[in-house]
Residue frames relative to the residue before (quaternion, step in Angstrom):
aa qw qx qy qz dx dy dz
M 1.0000 0.0000 0.0000 0.0000 0.00 0.00 0.00
L 0.5739 -0.6111 0.4315 0.3331 3.55 -1.16 0.66
S 0.2803 -0.7708 0.5481 0.1639 3.58 -0.65 1.03
V 0.6451 -0.5094 0.3908 0.4142 3.53 -1.25 0.31
L 0.6244 0.5388 -0.3490 0.4449 3.58 1.00 -0.76
N 0.6675 0.4809 -0.3000 0.4829 3.57 0.91 -0.89
F 0.5980 0.5592 -0.3562 0.4503 3.54 1.09 -0.73
R 0.6484 0.5112 -0.3190 0.4653 3.57 0.95 -0.82
R 0.6565 0.5232 -0.3216 0.4381 3.56 0.89 -0.89
E 0.6979 0.4837 -0.2842 0.4452 3.56 0.91 -0.88
T 0.6872 0.4833 -0.3022 0.4503 3.59 1.09 -0.53
L 0.5473 0.5919 -0.4204 0.4165 3.60 1.21 -0.23
T 0.3079 -0.7828 0.5184 0.1540 3.57 -0.74 1.09
V 0.3724 -0.7078 0.5565 0.2251 3.55 -1.29 0.39
A 0.7093 -0.4489 0.3150 0.4428 3.55 -1.30 0.06
S 0.4948 -0.6482 0.4948 0.3004 3.54 -1.17 0.61
K 0.7350 -0.3925 0.2978 0.4659 3.56 -1.32 -0.09
N 0.6915 0.4588 -0.2668 0.4899 3.55 1.15 -0.63
D 0.4616 -0.7023 0.4135 0.3504 3.56 1.35 0.15
D 0.4361 0.6514 -0.4895 0.3820 3.55 1.23 0.46
A 0.4687 -0.6947 0.4666 0.2829 3.55 -0.76 0.99
V 0.3030 -0.7330 0.5836 0.1739 3.53 -0.96 0.94
P 0.5229 -0.6470 0.4374 0.3414 3.64 -0.80 0.90
R 0.4479 -0.6840 0.5053 0.2762 3.52 -0.97 0.82
P 0.5132 -0.6457 0.4604 0.3283 3.58 -1.02 0.71
Y 0.6440 -0.5383 0.3936 0.3749 3.53 -1.27 0.48
V 0.0901 -0.7703 0.6307 0.0267 3.57 -0.94 0.97
P 0.4007 -0.7416 0.4764 0.2503 3.62 -0.48 1.11
T 0.4072 -0.6720 0.5632 0.2556 3.54 -1.16 0.71
I 0.2453 -0.7928 0.5463 0.1134 3.56 -0.61 1.18
G 0.0721 -0.7781 0.6234 0.0285 3.53 -0.98 0.93
L 0.1847 -0.7803 0.5916 0.0839 3.56 -1.07 0.77
A 0.1288 -0.7882 0.6007 0.0369 3.57 -0.78 1.10
L 0.1382 -0.8138 0.5632 0.0365 3.58 -0.46 1.24
G 0.3272 -0.8047 0.4731 0.1468 3.55 -0.56 1.21
A 0.6025 -0.5576 0.4464 0.3562 3.51 -1.40 0.27
G 0.2564 0.7864 -0.5404 0.1544 3.57 -1.22 0.37
A 0.4503 -0.7127 0.4407 0.3083 3.59 1.24 0.41
A 0.8605 -0.0460 0.0185 0.5070 3.63 -0.88 -0.89
R 0.5824 0.5821 -0.3818 0.4198 3.59 1.13 -0.51
G 0.5579 0.6485 -0.3681 0.3643 3.56 1.24 -0.42
W 0.4854 0.6313 -0.4613 0.3912 3.59 1.19 -0.14
A 0.5279 0.6269 -0.4093 0.4010 3.60 1.21 -0.37
H 0.5488 0.6160 -0.3942 0.4049 3.60 1.15 -0.53
I 0.6110 0.5615 -0.3558 0.4299 3.57 1.06 -0.72
G 0.6669 0.4986 -0.2986 0.4663 3.58 0.89 -0.91
I 0.6382 0.5262 -0.3217 0.4607 3.57 1.03 -0.79
L 0.6736 0.4891 -0.2991 0.4665 3.59 0.88 -0.93
R 0.6190 0.5455 -0.3525 0.4417 3.60 1.02 -0.69
V 0.6627 0.4913 -0.3069 0.4746 3.59 0.95 -0.84
L 0.6566 0.5051 -0.3177 0.4613 3.59 0.91 -0.86
E 0.6278 0.5305 -0.3313 0.4633 3.58 0.98 -0.81
R 0.6562 0.5308 -0.3071 0.4397 3.57 0.89 -0.95
E 0.7217 0.4266 -0.2319 0.4933 3.56 1.07 -0.78
G 0.5409 -0.6466 0.3969 0.3630 3.58 1.25 0.07
I 0.4969 0.6325 -0.4339 0.4059 3.57 1.25 0.34
R 0.0866 0.8024 -0.5771 0.1247 3.55 -0.15 1.32
P 0.3215 -0.7682 0.5174 0.1968 3.61 -0.37 1.17
K 0.3756 -0.7076 0.5510 0.2336 3.55 -1.12 0.70
I 0.7456 0.2387 -0.1496 0.6040 3.55 1.28 -0.40
L 0.0202 0.7997 -0.5985 0.0441 3.58 -0.84 0.94
T 0.0232 -0.7840 0.6202 -0.0097 3.55 -0.86 1.02
G 0.0268 -0.8175 0.5753 -0.0073 3.55 -1.13 0.60
T 0.2081 -0.7483 0.6184 0.1198 3.50 -1.22 0.66
S 0.8514 0.0419 -0.0603 0.5193 3.56 -0.94 0.97
I 0.8215 -0.0121 0.0302 0.5692 3.64 -0.58 -1.05
G 0.5759 0.5802 -0.3697 0.4416 3.58 1.19 -0.49
A 0.6366 0.5120 -0.3191 0.4804 3.57 1.12 -0.67
V 0.6352 0.5308 -0.3289 0.4546 3.59 1.04 -0.77
V 0.7089 0.4330 -0.2653 0.4895 3.59 0.80 -0.99
G 0.6736 0.5047 -0.3011 0.4482 3.58 0.90 -0.90
G 0.6608 0.4986 -0.3102 0.4674 3.57 0.98 -0.81
S 0.6380 0.5218 -0.3220 0.4658 3.57 1.03 -0.77
W 0.6473 0.5017 -0.3178 0.4778 3.59 0.99 -0.81
S 0.6634 0.5142 -0.3085 0.4476 3.56 0.88 -0.92
A 0.7048 0.4454 -0.2534 0.4906 3.58 1.11 -0.69
G 0.5075 -0.6683 0.4118 0.3552 3.58 1.27 0.01
C 0.5821 0.5995 -0.3511 0.4225 3.57 1.22 0.48
L 0.2915 0.7826 -0.5113 0.2027 3.59 1.13 0.48
D 0.5855 0.5810 -0.3770 0.4212 3.61 1.06 -0.64
Q 0.6745 0.4944 -0.2934 0.4631 3.57 0.91 -0.93
L 0.6589 0.5052 -0.3137 0.4607 3.58 0.97 -0.86
E 0.6557 0.5096 -0.3199 0.4562 3.59 0.95 -0.84
L 0.6366 0.5206 -0.3274 0.4653 3.58 0.98 -0.80
F 0.6421 0.5219 -0.3091 0.4688 3.56 0.99 -0.89
A 0.6798 0.5033 -0.2928 0.4459 3.59 0.87 -1.00
R 0.6858 0.4973 -0.2924 0.4438 3.59 0.88 -0.91
R 0.6803 0.4930 -0.2873 0.4600 3.60 1.14 -0.53
L 0.4987 0.6847 -0.4224 0.3226 3.59 1.22 -0.25
T 0.0811 -0.7462 0.6593 0.0440 3.52 -1.16 0.79
K 0.6944 -0.4342 0.3337 0.4669 3.57 -1.24 0.12
R 0.6794 0.4967 -0.2970 0.4511 3.55 0.89 -0.91
S 0.6919 0.4772 -0.3028 0.4493 3.61 0.86 -0.86
V 0.6019 0.5351 -0.3635 0.4682 3.59 1.10 -0.61
F 0.6653 0.5022 -0.3095 0.4576 3.56 0.89 -0.89
S 0.6232 0.5502 -0.3451 0.4356 3.59 1.07 -0.65
L 0.6444 0.5080 -0.3182 0.4747 3.59 1.21 -0.47
M 0.6417 0.5279 -0.3131 0.4598 3.58 1.26 -0.38
D 0.0744 -0.8013 0.5934 0.0193 3.58 -0.06 1.27
L 0.2378 -0.8231 0.5057 0.1014 3.53 0.09 1.41
S 0.0335 0.7931 -0.6047 0.0641 3.55 -1.05 0.84
L 0.2216 -0.7686 0.5868 0.1258 3.55 -1.05 0.83
S 0.6062 0.6006 -0.3394 0.3958 3.58 1.29 -0.05
G 0.6992 0.4630 -0.2719 0.4721 3.58 1.17 -0.40
S 0.6465 -0.5115 0.3909 0.4094 3.56 -1.25 -0.46
G 0.7325 0.2762 -0.2337 0.5767 3.57 1.23 0.46
L 0.5784 -0.6006 0.4225 0.3551 3.55 -1.17 0.55
V 0.7531 0.2844 -0.1569 0.5722 3.56 1.21 -0.55
G 0.3970 -0.7330 0.5012 0.2320 3.56 -0.73 1.04
G 0.3286 -0.7921 0.4592 0.2317 3.56 1.09 -0.69
R 0.3840 0.7518 -0.4741 0.2501 3.62 1.23 0.08
R 0.6861 0.4911 -0.2989 0.4458 3.59 0.84 -0.95
L 0.6510 0.4976 -0.3181 0.4769 3.57 0.99 -0.78
R 0.6326 0.5301 -0.3299 0.4583 3.59 1.02 -0.79
E 0.6530 0.5160 -0.3142 0.4568 3.57 0.95 -0.85
M 0.6335 0.5275 -0.3286 0.4609 3.57 1.04 -0.77
L 0.6719 0.4826 -0.2964 0.4773 3.60 0.93 -0.87
D 0.6364 0.5353 -0.3260 0.4496 3.58 0.99 -0.82
E 0.6493 0.5214 -0.3173 0.4538 3.56 1.00 -0.82
A 0.7018 0.4680 -0.2694 0.4646 3.58 0.98 -0.84
L 0.8088 0.2961 -0.1236 0.4928 3.59 0.85 -1.00
R 0.2598 -0.8137 0.4829 0.1928 3.57 1.33 -0.24
D 0.7918 -0.3379 0.2345 0.4515 3.59 -0.93 -0.85
R 0.2307 0.7972 -0.5317 0.1689 3.59 1.07 0.57
T 0.2095 -0.7620 0.6019 0.1145 3.54 -1.09 0.80
I 0.6153 -0.5944 0.3777 0.3541 3.55 -1.11 0.74
E 0.6875 0.5100 -0.3014 0.4199 3.58 0.89 -0.91
N 0.6966 0.4505 -0.2779 0.4844 3.60 1.21 -0.31
L 0.4435 0.6727 -0.4708 0.3592 3.59 1.24 0.21
P 0.5345 -0.6399 0.4376 0.3366 3.63 -1.05 0.62
T 0.7141 0.3516 -0.2208 0.5636 3.60 1.26 -0.39
R 0.4722 -0.6395 0.5125 0.3247 3.58 -1.01 0.75
F 0.0035 -0.8335 0.5456 -0.0868 3.55 -0.63 1.17
A 0.0157 0.7740 -0.6329 0.0031 3.54 -1.20 0.65
A 0.1970 -0.7406 0.6319 0.1158 3.53 -1.10 0.83
I 0.3180 -0.7649 0.5363 0.1621 3.57 -0.97 0.92
A 0.0227 0.7845 -0.6183 0.0423 3.56 -0.96 0.94
T 0.3552 -0.7103 0.5681 0.2160 3.57 -1.35 0.21
E 0.3651 -0.7298 0.5272 0.2370 3.59 -0.83 0.90
Y 0.4487 -0.6819 0.5145 0.2628 3.53 -0.88 1.02
G 0.7711 0.3339 -0.2650 0.4730 3.56 -1.02 0.84
S 0.7970 0.2779 -0.1493 0.5150 3.59 0.57 -1.13
G 0.3381 -0.7459 0.5025 0.2771 3.58 1.09 -0.69
H 0.3537 0.7497 -0.4939 0.2626 3.60 1.24 0.25
E 0.3966 -0.6632 0.5786 0.2608 3.55 -1.17 0.65
V 0.1203 -0.8155 0.5657 0.0212 3.57 -0.68 1.11
W 0.1909 -0.7653 0.6065 0.0996 3.57 -0.87 1.01
L 0.1733 -0.7932 0.5793 0.0723 3.56 -0.51 1.18
K 0.0592 0.8296 -0.5427 0.1175 3.55 -0.14 1.36
R 0.7407 0.2665 -0.1859 0.5881 3.57 1.30 0.02
G 0.6883 0.5146 -0.3410 0.3810 3.54 -1.26 0.33
H 0.7836 -0.3538 0.2590 0.4401 3.52 -1.41 -0.15
L 0.4649 -0.7257 0.4383 0.2553 3.57 -0.63 1.16
V 0.6822 0.4872 -0.3051 0.4519 3.60 0.80 -0.94
T 0.6237 0.5321 -0.3431 0.4584 3.60 1.00 -0.73
A 0.6427 0.5141 -0.3188 0.4701 3.59 0.99 -0.80
M 0.6302 0.5264 -0.3278 0.4672 3.59 0.98 -0.82
R 0.6761 0.5074 -0.2969 0.4443 3.58 0.82 -1.01
A 0.6488 0.5079 -0.3203 0.4674 3.57 0.96 -0.81
S 0.6788 0.5164 -0.2929 0.4322 3.56 0.95 -0.87
Y 0.7642 0.3476 -0.2087 0.5016 3.63 1.06 -0.64
A 0.4072 0.7316 -0.4650 0.2877 3.62 1.22 0.25
I 0.1488 -0.8213 0.5482 0.0533 3.59 0.32 1.30
P 0.4908 -0.6863 0.4442 0.3014 3.61 -0.69 1.04
G 0.8114 0.2391 -0.1977 0.4954 3.55 -0.91 0.96
V 0.6943 0.4132 -0.2665 0.5255 3.58 1.23 -0.37
F 0.7922 0.1224 -0.0511 0.5957 3.59 0.68 -1.11
E 0.5386 -0.6113 0.4699 0.3396 3.54 -1.15 0.61
P 0.5504 -0.5866 0.4634 0.3718 3.63 -1.09 0.60
V 0.3205 -0.7372 0.5674 0.1784 3.56 -1.22 0.53
K 0.3062 -0.7619 0.5431 0.1754 3.58 -0.83 0.98
V 0.0308 0.7917 -0.6048 0.0798 3.55 -0.70 1.16
S 0.8422 -0.1160 0.0363 0.5253 3.58 -0.63 1.17
G 0.7641 -0.4060 0.1952 0.4618 3.54 0.87 0.98
R 0.6696 0.4561 -0.2979 0.5048 3.60 1.25 0.00
W 0.3288 -0.7066 0.5879 0.2168 3.57 -1.04 0.80
L 0.1096 -0.8354 0.5385 -0.0002 3.56 -0.59 1.18
L 0.1899 -0.7656 0.6114 0.0634 3.52 -1.21 0.82
D 0.7896 -0.3295 0.2641 0.4453 3.51 -1.43 0.02
G 0.4339 -0.7242 0.4822 0.2340 3.57 -0.80 1.03
A 0.5301 0.6463 -0.4054 0.3701 3.59 1.23 -0.34
L 0.5488 0.6212 -0.3949 0.3962 3.60 1.22 -0.34
V 0.7963 0.2688 -0.1320 0.5255 3.59 1.12 -0.58
N 0.8189 0.0191 0.0283 0.5728 3.61 1.02 -0.69
P 0.1529 -0.8498 0.4987 0.0754 3.61 0.29 1.25
I 0.7701 0.1492 -0.0871 0.6141 3.60 1.13 -0.63
P 0.2240 -0.8659 0.4319 0.1162 3.61 0.06 1.28
I 0.0260 0.8270 -0.5571 0.0709 3.56 0.61 1.15
T 0.6552 0.5219 -0.3203 0.4425 3.59 0.89 -0.94
T 0.6352 0.5279 -0.3286 0.4582 3.58 0.99 -0.78
T 0.6522 0.5280 -0.3093 0.4474 3.56 0.94 -0.92
R 0.6613 0.4854 -0.3066 0.4827 3.59 0.95 -0.83
A 0.6636 0.5221 -0.3103 0.4367 3.57 0.91 -0.92
M 0.6779 0.4823 -0.2885 0.4738 3.58 1.13 -0.58
G 0.7030 -0.5234 0.2450 0.4145 3.58 1.27 0.20
A 0.4370 0.7014 -0.4699 0.3101 3.61 1.19 0.18
D 0.3217 -0.7312 0.5717 0.1870 3.58 -0.99 0.88
L 0.7728 0.1679 -0.0614 0.6090 3.54 1.10 -0.79
V 0.1117 -0.8197 0.5613 0.0228 3.57 -0.59 1.15
I 0.1296 -0.7372 0.6609 0.0539 3.52 -0.92 1.07
A 0.0864 -0.8133 0.5751 0.0185 3.58 -0.69 1.06
V 0.2258 -0.7517 0.6048 0.1344 3.55 -1.20 0.59
N 0.1069 -0.7929 0.5999 0.0076 3.53 -0.63 1.23
L 0.2205 -0.8149 0.5275 0.0951 3.57 -0.42 1.24
H 0.7108 0.4233 -0.2423 0.5068 3.58 1.29 -0.12
S 0.2555 0.8158 -0.4959 0.1525 3.60 1.14 0.40
E 0.6646 0.5112 -0.3152 0.4445 3.59 1.04 -0.67
L 0.6241 0.5247 -0.3459 0.4642 3.59 1.26 -0.12
L 0.4815 0.6633 -0.4480 0.3572 3.57 1.22 -0.24
G 0.6686 0.4421 -0.3542 0.4818 3.57 -0.91 0.89
R 0.5532 0.5532 -0.4041 0.4740 3.54 1.30 -0.17
G 0.6981 0.5194 -0.3176 0.3768 3.54 -1.28 0.10
A 0.2841 0.7493 -0.5475 0.2411 3.60 1.05 0.65
I 0.4853 -0.6598 0.4916 0.2957 3.58 -1.22 0.44
I 0.1863 -0.7279 0.6485 0.1220 3.57 -1.08 0.84
P 0.2319 -0.8632 0.4310 0.1238 3.60 0.07 1.29
D 0.8105 0.1289 -0.0603 0.5682 3.61 1.11 -0.45
H 0.1853 0.7818 -0.5651 0.1877 3.53 -0.15 1.30
A 0.4365 -0.7292 0.4638 0.2502 3.57 -0.66 1.11
A 0.2983 -0.7485 0.5705 0.1590 3.54 -1.12 0.77
D 0.1098 0.8200 -0.5491 0.1185 3.57 0.85 0.98
H 0.4144 -0.6955 0.5305 0.2512 3.55 -1.07 0.75
D 0.0081 -0.7997 0.5986 -0.0457 3.55 -0.68 1.11
T 0.2258 -0.8283 0.5007 0.1101 3.54 -0.05 1.30
S 0.5672 0.6265 -0.3921 0.3633 3.58 1.13 -0.49
D 0.7543 0.3548 -0.2047 0.5131 3.59 1.15 -0.57
S 0.4090 0.7150 -0.4815 0.2994 3.58 1.22 0.23
A 0.4559 -0.6784 0.5033 0.2805 3.52 -0.98 0.84
P 0.5134 -0.6531 0.4525 0.3241 3.61 -0.97 0.75
A 0.5477 -0.6097 0.4572 0.3453 3.55 -1.17 0.61
N 0.1230 -0.7860 0.6035 0.0537 3.54 -1.13 0.72
S 0.5337 -0.5719 0.4958 0.3772 3.55 -1.22 0.31
F 0.6990 -0.4481 0.3300 0.4491 3.59 -1.25 0.13
L 0.7139 0.4547 -0.2629 0.4631 3.57 0.94 -0.88
G 0.5162 0.6703 -0.4083 0.3429 3.57 1.20 -0.47
P 0.6975 0.4537 -0.2916 0.4717 3.62 0.72 -0.97
M 0.6272 0.5360 -0.3496 0.4439 3.59 1.04 -0.69
R 0.6501 0.4965 -0.3188 0.4788 3.57 0.98 -0.84
N 0.6454 0.5194 -0.3205 0.4594 3.56 1.00 -0.84
A 0.6362 0.5366 -0.3267 0.4478 3.57 1.03 -0.80
A 0.6548 0.4999 -0.3109 0.4740 3.55 0.95 -0.88
N 0.6441 0.5171 -0.3148 0.4675 3.57 1.02 -0.83
A 0.6311 0.5330 -0.3317 0.4556 3.57 1.05 -0.77
M 0.6602 0.4874 -0.3132 0.4780 3.57 0.98 -0.81
S 0.6133 0.5561 -0.3515 0.4371 3.58 1.06 -0.70
H 0.7766 0.2454 -0.1201 0.5676 3.57 1.14 -0.67
Y 0.2012 0.8494 -0.4765 0.1052 3.56 1.15 0.62
F 0.5610 0.5921 -0.4080 0.4100 3.58 1.15 -0.30
N 0.7109 0.3977 -0.2416 0.5273 3.57 1.17 -0.55
A 0.0671 0.8538 -0.5103 0.0778 3.56 0.73 1.13
S 0.5481 0.6221 -0.4051 0.3854 3.60 1.22 -0.06
R 0.4812 0.6737 -0.4468 0.3389 3.59 1.22 -0.20
T 0.1999 -0.7618 0.6027 0.1281 3.55 -1.13 0.62
A 0.5882 -0.5583 0.4431 0.3820 3.53 -1.27 0.38
P 0.6795 -0.5006 0.3336 0.4201 3.61 -1.21 0.38
T 0.6628 0.5143 -0.3095 0.4477 3.60 1.10 -0.60
G 0.5587 -0.5769 0.4078 0.4345 3.59 1.21 -0.32
A 0.5124 0.6282 -0.4225 0.4054 3.58 1.27 -0.13
P 0.6259 -0.5321 0.3900 0.4160 3.63 -1.16 0.41
S 0.4984 -0.6338 0.4985 0.3185 3.55 -1.14 0.64
I 0.6635 -0.4846 0.3715 0.4323 3.56 -1.28 0.24
A 0.6289 0.5329 -0.3403 0.4525 3.59 0.99 -0.79
Q 0.6507 0.5125 -0.3153 0.4631 3.57 0.95 -0.87
V 0.6608 0.5170 -0.3110 0.4465 3.57 0.90 -0.94
M 0.6610 0.5085 -0.3115 0.4555 3.59 0.88 -0.91
I 0.6884 0.4935 -0.2864 0.4479 3.56 0.84 -1.00
D 0.7140 0.4439 -0.2791 0.4639 3.59 0.81 -0.93
T 0.5824 0.5627 -0.3774 0.4492 3.60 1.11 -0.53
I 0.6427 0.5055 -0.3126 0.4834 3.57 0.99 -0.84
N 0.6416 0.5327 -0.3202 0.4495 3.58 0.94 -0.89
I 0.6921 0.4868 -0.2813 0.4527 3.58 0.80 -1.04
T 0.6559 0.5206 -0.3151 0.4466 3.57 0.90 -0.92
Q 0.6952 0.4674 -0.2855 0.4655 3.57 0.80 -0.97
D 0.6223 0.5526 -0.3364 0.4406 3.58 1.02 -0.79
R 0.6959 0.4791 -0.2799 0.4559 3.59 0.81 -1.02
I 0.6893 0.4717 -0.2912 0.4665 3.57 0.85 -0.94
A 0.6520 0.5247 -0.3226 0.4422 3.59 0.92 -0.87
R 0.6467 0.5174 -0.3339 0.4501 3.60 0.91 -0.82
S 0.6575 0.5113 -0.3058 0.4612 3.56 0.99 -0.85
R 0.6924 0.4757 -0.2850 0.4615 3.58 0.86 -0.94
L 0.6540 0.5175 -0.3171 0.4516 3.59 0.99 -0.80
A 0.6263 0.5394 -0.3404 0.4483 3.58 1.05 -0.71
G 0.7192 0.4487 -0.2544 0.4654 3.58 1.00 -0.76
D 0.8081 0.0417 0.0111 0.5874 3.58 1.07 -0.64
P 0.0552 -0.8288 0.5567 0.0134 3.60 0.26 1.22
P 0.5035 -0.6418 0.4740 0.3315 3.61 -1.12 0.53
D 0.6039 -0.5260 0.4358 0.4107 3.55 -1.30 0.06
V 0.7769 0.0419 -0.0102 0.6281 3.56 1.11 -0.73
M 0.1476 -0.7839 0.5988 0.0723 3.56 -0.94 0.91
I 0.1464 -0.7500 0.6399 0.0812 3.56 -0.87 1.01
A 0.0226 -0.8317 0.5515 -0.0594 3.57 -0.60 1.16
P 0.1743 -0.8055 0.5594 0.0882 3.61 0.04 1.23
K 0.4137 -0.7023 0.5273 0.2399 3.56 -1.11 0.74
L 0.1061 0.8624 -0.4713 0.1514 3.52 0.22 1.38
A 0.3234 0.7951 -0.4794 0.1828 3.60 1.22 0.14
R 0.6766 0.5136 -0.3100 0.4270 3.59 1.03 -0.66
I 0.6460 0.4779 -0.3248 0.4988 3.60 1.27 -0.14
G 0.3940 -0.7434 0.4959 0.2152 3.56 -0.68 1.11
L 0.6497 -0.5598 0.3545 0.3726 3.55 -1.17 0.62
F 0.7794 0.3141 -0.1734 0.5136 3.58 1.05 -0.66
E 0.4790 0.6634 -0.4435 0.3658 3.59 1.20 0.37
F 0.0211 -0.8529 0.5206 -0.0326 3.54 0.64 1.19
H 0.5954 0.5869 -0.3601 0.4140 3.58 1.19 -0.40
R 0.6482 0.5121 -0.3238 0.4612 3.61 1.24 -0.13
A 0.1582 0.8436 -0.4983 0.1222 3.58 1.12 0.72
E 0.6394 0.5439 -0.3431 0.4214 3.59 0.88 -0.90
E 0.6661 0.4938 -0.2950 0.4748 3.58 0.96 -0.87
A 0.6759 0.4987 -0.3006 0.4517 3.59 0.88 -0.91
I 0.6320 0.5324 -0.3301 0.4562 3.59 1.01 -0.81
A 0.6576 0.5094 -0.3044 0.4641 3.58 0.96 -0.87
I 0.6442 0.5121 -0.3214 0.4685 3.59 0.99 -0.81
G 0.6425 0.5218 -0.3212 0.4601 3.58 1.01 -0.79
A 0.6515 0.5131 -0.3148 0.4617 3.57 0.93 -0.87
E 0.6426 0.5262 -0.3152 0.4592 3.57 0.98 -0.85
A 0.6570 0.5092 -0.3098 0.4616 3.58 0.97 -0.85
A 0.6515 0.5115 -0.3131 0.4646 3.58 0.99 -0.80
E 0.6168 0.5479 -0.3412 0.4505 3.57 1.01 -0.82
R 0.6539 0.5297 -0.3186 0.4362 3.59 0.94 -0.89
M 0.7493 0.4285 -0.2184 0.4553 3.57 1.02 -0.78
L 0.4115 0.7405 -0.4611 0.2640 3.63 1.20 -0.07
P 0.6520 0.5007 -0.3498 0.4492 3.66 0.84 -0.77
E 0.6623 0.4969 -0.3141 0.4645 3.59 0.96 -0.80
I 0.6202 0.5361 -0.3470 0.4556 3.59 1.00 -0.74
R 0.6603 0.5007 -0.3075 0.4677 3.58 0.93 -0.87
D 0.6555 0.5165 -0.3140 0.4527 3.57 0.95 -0.87
V 0.6766 0.4871 -0.2927 0.4682 3.57 0.91 -0.93
F 0.6230 0.5362 -0.3366 0.4595 3.59 1.01 -0.79
S 0.6675 0.5017 -0.2945 0.4648 3.58 0.90 -0.95
A 0.6508 0.5176 -0.3178 0.4556 3.58 0.98 -0.84
H 0.6507 0.5013 -0.3141 0.4760 3.59 0.98 -0.81
A 0.6672 0.5149 -0.3040 0.4442 3.58 0.92 -0.93
A 0.6759 0.5133 -0.2893 0.4428 3.59 1.08 -0.72
R 0.5612 0.6401 -0.3846 0.3570 3.61 1.20 -0.32
R 0.7834 0.2574 -0.1476 0.5461 3.61 1.14 -0.46
């Protein structure tokens, strides 16, 4: 099938009989918005591989959380290293990257993960990347949406994936920054604002859409049999650390039958991203949406990279005809 790259080559005109250059036809600027989704974000790698194979190379790339990590690595020409790292992850090796801490503002200090990213990407800065890139973060306190388009690439990635309560906030230019998924899980608006004519977005939570119905009348009866037992101040902290230590087993419940801390954290992230993403998508939908079917992969199951990458590639393959059609339609407008 005709790839977008080949399509571009065929539409470029040559000199006329008089050797006067003929103006080249309009070629839409492609932007790619990579959404948040923790471990499900390894699917971005499979998607980028398919787009690369077809000659579809975005000139603008934005990412939130794991989308910033994969997108920044691709923009820096280091996707091979990231994919190799992801495919080698096991439950034990993931846990070894989680330097648990009860003294900071997150359960995970993130030092080991930061060192790994620093080793791979070194001192690369965003403004010197060959692709226009932005990582999305949230300012602590104000809730401002922050677009990190300049400065140290790894620092921008860390700020974008700083999940509240899990990773410590990252200080950037005097601002404490948290996970960008709190304000913009799929940065379509950012991609358009940076100059993209055609926006391809990746929604890692598409199978969660439809959740969040209203229950208009629910009794507030007091049921002491299911009340959680009282704990000291340090009790919940110890339980939280224990939950992170066994985060792969998020199906565990508390002795009372109430959800475990791991379950609560994971589902809170799911609900928040689902609600915000639906609102943002309604106001500014992309030209093409790639939606991998990732519901069976847990948010913290980073060891399932091979499966997530394959699912991402499959989703991208399904959308190639639509991408070509949309590209052609945009090119024909001018």
